[in-house]
N, C-alpha and C positions, 0 to 999 in steps of 0.2 A: 569380418566377411560380411558382405551386403547380401548375398543370395541365401534364402532360408533353406535351400537344397545342400548347402555346403557347410562343413565344419572344419576349423583350422586343423592342421596335422599336429599330432604330439610327437614326442621324441621317438626317433627310430623309423621315421618315414623312409620308404625306400629311395626316394630321390633326393633326400637331405644332402646338401653339398654338391649336387650335379650342376654343371653350367649349361645354360641354355642360350642360344642366339636366334635373332629374327629370321635369319636365312642361312644357307650353306656357306656364303661367302662373308658373312658379317662376323666382325669381331667384337661387336658391342653386346655384352651380356644383358640377357633380360632378368628381371627381378620377379621371379614366379611366386605366387602365393600357394604354398603346399597345403593340400587338403587331405582329410581322411579319405581313403578310397572306398566308399560305401555306396556311391551312385555312379552309374556308367551313362555317359553322354554318347549317344548312337550318332555317327557321322557318316557321310558319303565322301569319298575322296576322288578328285579328278587329277590324275599325275601330270596332264598336260598343263602347265601353268602359264599358258599364253595371255589370258584375260581373267582378271578377278581373283577372288579367293578360291583355291583349289579344295577347301574343305567346306562342307555344308552341314549345319546342325540338322538333325532328324527328329531326335526326341530324348528324353531322359527315361532311363530304365533302372528301376530299383534294384 
């Protein structure tokens, strides 16, 4: 992991084996890097996806 806030997940991660895609209609699976759930990233979300990214990073919360 490149970020000093993240630790690679160990065995038994709750999302191990779950498949993720880039969008609702995509069939191309993503290769997620599972991490230990010890830090929370606060985001704001805009459900109208007309322009740009609907998620905006706000801050890390320990």
